[in-house]
N, C-alpha and C positions, 0 to 999 in steps of 0.2 A: 510590489506586485503590479503587474501591468493592469491599468485600470480598464482597458478595453476587454480584458479576459476575466475580470473579477467575477462577474455574474455567472459565467459559464463554470469557472473553477469552483466557486462556492456551492453552486447547485449540484455539481457532480459529487463533491465531497459530502454534502448533507444527504443526498440521495443514497450514497454508499453507506453512510452511517445508519440511515433508517433501515436499509435492507439488512445490514448486519445485526442491528438491534432486533429487527423482526425475526431473523433466523434463530437468534439465541434466546428470545423472550420466554419461551416455554421452559428453558433450563436455567435461566438466570435467577440468581438469588435475590432476596429483597434488598440486599445491600448494594447490588450492582448500580442501579440508577443513582443512589446517593453518592457513590464514588465517582461516577462519570461527570456529574455536573460541576464539582469543584475543578476537576482536571480540564474540562472544556472552558471554564471561566478564566483560567490563568492567562492565556494569550491575550484576552481582551483587556485585562487590567494592566498587563505589561506591554501593550501595543506601542505606546509612545517610545519605549526603550527598544523594543524588538524590531520596529520598522527600520531602524538604522543598521541592523545587522543582517547578515545573509540568511540567518535562521528565522527571521521574522515572518516572512511569507509562508514557509512550510508549516510553522507552528500555528499560524493563524488559520490555515486550511485544515490542520489537524483538529483544531477546536471545533470546526463545523462538522467534521466527521464524528467527533464525540457527541456534539449536540444532537446530531441526527440519531445516533444510537440511543441517547437519553430520551429523545422524543418518542421513539418507537417503544422503548421499555416502559415508559410511564403513560402511554396514550390511553385515554379512557373512551369508551364508546359514547356516541352522541345520545342525548336523551331521546326517548321514543316519541314524546309528545310533539305535536305540530304547533308551530308558531302561527300567529294570526295571518301573517303574510303567506305562509305556506298553505294554510287552509284556503285562503282566497284563490291562490294559484291552482290548487287542486279542484276547486269549484269551477274555475275557468276551463280546466281540462274536461270536466264533466259536461259543461255547456258546449264545448267544442265538439265532443263526441255526439251529443244530442243533435247539434246543428247539422253535422255531416250525415247523420242517420236520416234526417228529414229531407235531404235533397233527393229528388226522384231520379237517382241513377238507374240505368237499365241493367248494367252488368252486375252480377252478383258479387264480384270480387272488388268493385270500386270502393264502396263505403268502408269495408274492413281494412282495405289497403291504405286509404287516406287516413283512417283513424290510427293505424300503426305508424305512418310517416309523420303525423303531426302531434301525436300524444304518446307514442310508444306502446300503446295498448294493442297487442297482437291476438287477444282472446277471440276476436270475431273472425279471424282468418281460418279457412279450412285447412285441415292437416295436409291435404294434397298440395295446396299453395305453398305452405311452409316448406314442404319437402322439395318442391321445385326450386325455391330460393336456395335451400341448403345444398342440393345436389349440383346446382349450377355455379356454386361459389359466390352467391350474392346474398348470403345471410347478413352481411354488414349493412345492406340496404334497409332491412327490417329493424336492425338494432340501432336505435338513435345514437348518432355519433357526430363527429365534426363535419361529416359530409352534409348532413341535414342543417346543422347550424350555419355552415358556410353558405349554403344556398339561401337560407332565410336571411342571413346577414346582407347578402347582395340585394335581396328584395327590399329589406328595410332601408338600405342605403339609397336605393333608387327612389323609393317613395318620399324620402326627405330632400331630394335634390331641388324641388321647387323653392325651398327656403333660401337658396342662394349660397354664396361663398364669402360673405362678409365674416369678420371675426366672431360677431355675435351669433350669426347663423351657423357657423362651424361648431360652436359650443352647443347650440340647441340640437343640431343634427347628431353630434356625438353622444350627448346625454340621452337623446331619444332612442338611438340605435342600441346603446348599452342597456338601457332600461328594457327595451323590447327583448333583447337577447337574454337578459337576466330573468325576465318573466317567463320566457319559454323554458329556461333551465329549471325553474321551480315547477312549472306546469308538468314537466315530464319526469319529475322525481329527482332531479339533480344527480343523475348518474355520473360516474367518474369521467367518461369521455365527453359528456356534454359540459361538465364543469371545466374540463380542460379547454374546450372550444370557447367557452365564455371568457375564460381568463385570457386567451389569445386575443379576442375582440377587445376586451377591456384594456389590456396592455398596449395593443396596437393603436387604439383611439387616444390613449394618453400620450403615446409617442408623437402622434400627428399633432395634437393640440400644443405640445411643448416644443415642437419643431425638431424633435430628434429623429434620426434615421431609423426606419424599421429594419433591424437586423434579425433575420429569422432565427438564427441560433440563439441569440440573446433572449428573444421573446419565448422560445421553447424552454430554455433553462430557467428563466424567471417564473414562468407559469408552473413549471415542475416544482421549483423551490416553494412558491406560495402555496400550492395545493398540498404539498407534504407537510408544511408548517401547520396549515389549518387542520389536516387530518392525516397523521402519519400512517394510520392503519389502512388507508386506501391503497397502499403499495401492494397489499395482498390481492387486490381486485384484478382479475384477468382483463376486464375492460380497460382499466387504467394502464396496465402494462402494454396491451396491444395498441392502445391509442397513442401513447408516447413513442413506442417503437415505430409505428407507422409515420408519425411526424418526424422522427429522427431520420428515417429513410428519405423523406421528402426534402429535409433540410440538408442532409449530408451527401446523399447519392444522386438525387434528381439533378442538381446543377451539373454534375459530371456527365450523366447520360444525355441531358438535353443538348449539350455542346457537341455530341457526336453527329447530330444532323448538320449537313452542310449549311453554311451561312447563306442567307437569302431573305426574302420578304417574310415579315412576321405574320402576314395574312395568308401565307401558303397553307392550303388545307392539309397537305401531307405533313407539314411541320406541326400543325395542331394535333393530328392523329399521333405523331411520334411523341409529342409532349404528354398526351394522355397515357400512352403506353409506358413512357418513362416513369410517370408518377405511379402507375400500377406496379411496375417492376420494382421500383424503389421501396414501396410499401411491403411487397411480398418478400423481398430479400431480408428485410428486418423483422417481419412478423412471422414468416414461414416456419423457422425453427421452433418458436414457442408454440405455434398452432399445432405443429406436428407432435410435439411433446405432450400437449394437453389432449388433443383430439385423435391423434394417431392417423390423421389424413392430411392431404395437401390438395388445395383447389387446383386441379390440373388445367381447368379452362378459365382461370382467373383473368387472363389477358383479354380473351374474347368477350367474357362476361362484362368486364369493366368498360371495354371500348364500346359495347352496344348498350349496356344498361345504364351507365352513369349519365350519358346525354339524355336518355329517355326520362330518367328520374328527375333530372334538372328541369326539363321542359314540363313534365307532369306537375312538379311542385309549384313552378311559376303559375301555370294555368289554374291549378287547384286553389292556390291562395286567393286569387282574384275571384274565382267562382264562388268559394265559400264566403268571401267578404260581401260580394254583391247579393248573394242569396240571403245573407244575414240582414242586409238592408232592405230586403223585400223585393228586389228586382234583379233577375239574372237571366240573360238570354239563353234560350234552349240550346243554341249551338255551342255555348261554353260547357254546359253540362254534358252534351254529347262528345265534346272534345276530350274532356277528362275521362269519360267512359272509354273512348277509343284508345287513349294513351295507356290506361290501365290494362286493357285487353292486349294491346301490342306488347307491353312490358312482360306480362305473364306468358304470352305466346313465345316471345324471344327466349325467355329463360327456360321454358318447357323444351324448346328445340335444343338448346345447349345442354340441358340436363339429360336429354335422351341420347 
């Protein structure tokens, strides 16, 4: 079996097995899991012999298909109790919400919106605001996802740049960034899409430290494999499905669309706009059919919404992170508070215009 494609192939087969096992779990008899495990184990024990035959690789892949089904059929729900680390992370989320609430923002929407962006708590948002995000096709901005983790990852990475580029500094920076991303994952309740984003960061940093090339398709498949091994039942989650479909679109379709733009300077602003549009189109092509099946609607203005809202959200989160940090330390210039207020107002105004 081609080593370069092994992770992708094993991930696809295991995922197919988990999906099949989940589909038949309600009707499967108690004996089904007991029969699947011995069948799945045979290729592993016979691998030294099978790898020399043409049937070796297909049988090895078949074993991962059966193991995936076995995992889905025997998956047990997680314990409902919180660990000490999870309890600390949730306390940090409460402290974050309280800190944001103390900042004297003038716009009524600012504190609830920042709370939603940084902790996932949308309870403070007015129904009218939530409707504006939904009608404009920007609901994904309020639902914590890889978008938020990606922006925070860039912020964490920039904050650790002063440590330098020595081998020791690279290790310290990587561990710090992964720890911060992991803490944010726990703070926000470790939803499927956030866990997926965290696994991307973890695998990417491991690749960097080990000198391996970051191949997007391999990172995607390895994250999928790890997440399903840890929790096969997560495959039922709509957030999990949409998150991986969106990333599959970016990995598979975006490189094709991006090349449609004529060659030229990478700093060309029109190229940047096309790249943002290509990412949006790639995500919608892969997630649109599932969203239509589940919700019965399709975000008609998704391209306009993403082209205008995503840059605003990026600038807003960068500005808000430093505003909250400085206010927490007891000193924050008023112009930064006003800037966050203005960005929140501008974002909601843009989405209101689009939704109407």
